[in-house]
N, C-alpha and C positions, 0 to 999 in steps of 0.2 A: 866425727859426729858433730863436734862443736861448730864446724864450718857449715854444716848442713842445716843446723837449727835456724839461723836467720833466714835462709832461703825458704824453709818450710813455713815459717811465720808469715813471710811476705806472700807466699802462695795461698795460704789459708785466708789472709786478709783480702786478697783479690777474689778468691772463691766465694767468700761470704759477704760480698758487697751489700750494703744496706739497700733494701728495696726502695726506700724513700729517695735516696740520692740518685738511684738509677732510673727513676720513673720520670724521665725528661721527655721522652717521645712516646707517641701512640703505640700501645702494645708492649711497651717495655716494662718488665718487672725484674729487678735485679739484673742478672746476666741472661735473661730470657727475653726474646723478642717474639711476642705472640703474633701470628699471622691470621689464623682462623680457628673458630671453635664450632663444633657441632654437638649439641646436647640432644640426646634421644631419651624421651621419657618411656622407659620400657615396661614399667608397671606403676602402680599407684604409690609405691614407696621407694623407687630407685630410678636413677637416671645414669646414662652412660655419657661420658665426655670423650670426644675425639679432638685433640688439640694439635694444631700444626704450628711450629715455632722454630726459631733458630737460637742456638746457644752461642754466645759471644766467642769469637775465635781464641781470645786469650784465656778462656776458661774451659773450652771443650776438652783440652788435654787433661786438665785436672779432674773433670767429671769422669773421663775414662780411667784415669789413674786411681782415683779415690773412691769411685763408685757413684751410683745414681741416687743415693738416699736424699741428698740435699736438693737435687733436681726434682724428685718426687714431692718433697715437702713444699717447695716453692710453687709447683703446679697446683697443689691443694690450696695453698695460701691465696693464689690469684683469684680463686673462686670462693674463697672464704668458707671452705669445707672442713668439717671436723675430722673426717676420715675419708680415705680414698682406697679403693681396692684396684690395684693396677693390673691390667691385662698385659700391657706392653709399654715400655718407655725406651725411647731412643734419643738420638741427638737432634732430631727434628720433628718427632711425632710421639704422642702418648695417647693411650686409650685406657680409661679407668672408669669405675663406677662409684657412686656415692649414694647414701640414703638421703633422699629428698622427698618429703611427704606432700602429695597432692591433696588438695582440699576437695571433699565431696559435697557438691551442692544438690544432690538428689537427681533421680531420673536419668542416671548415666552421664551427668555433666560434672566435670572436674576443673579445678584450677591449679595449674603448675605455678608455684609462687614466684614473686619477684626476687631478683638477685642483684647484689651490688658487687662489682668486681674491683680488684685492687689496681687495675690498669684499664685503659680504654681498649676494647676488643675491636679490631678493624672489621672483621666479618664474623657474625654470629648467626647460626641457624639453630632453631629450636623445632624438634619434631615430637609430637604427641599424638599417638594413634594415627588419625588421618589428617591432622592439622600440622601445618608447617609455616614458620615465619622466619624471614631473614632480616637482620638488622645490620647496619653499618655504623662503625665508630660509636659504640655504646660502652658506657661504664656502668649503667644501670639498666637492667632488663625488667620491664613492667609486669611480667607474668603472662600466661597464656591460658585461655579456656579451651577445653576440648571435651569430646565425647569418648567414653571408654566402655567397651563391651568386654566382659571377662571371657577368656577363651574356654 
């Protein structure tokens, strides 16, 4: 067991790489390389996130061995979300929802708020009702106006 302890310490150190140190390339946050993000405003208080990414080769085994809790936490951190409700999370794609309140400007017009990400997102698509916008290489999303009709 004593021989195993240094190995485990090194593995945990690699697994929990500081996001600041790893944020050297576009889309990189810690051991995650974000490729694309689609945010769908499903109602006035919730949005779903579909994220395509790659986990570093030297870390993917640890994620499989130790579980995906750290991966989930880092995905929430990228979008600066307080909580995420995961539908699925894999080694290259995750789907989750989060509470994000749209602002009501009256007469069926709404504003999905601006967001600042912890890394530059190479391809971002935002869908709200019948509005859709795509952005490339963004770290700040300015928000989007849309019309909403309650079902």
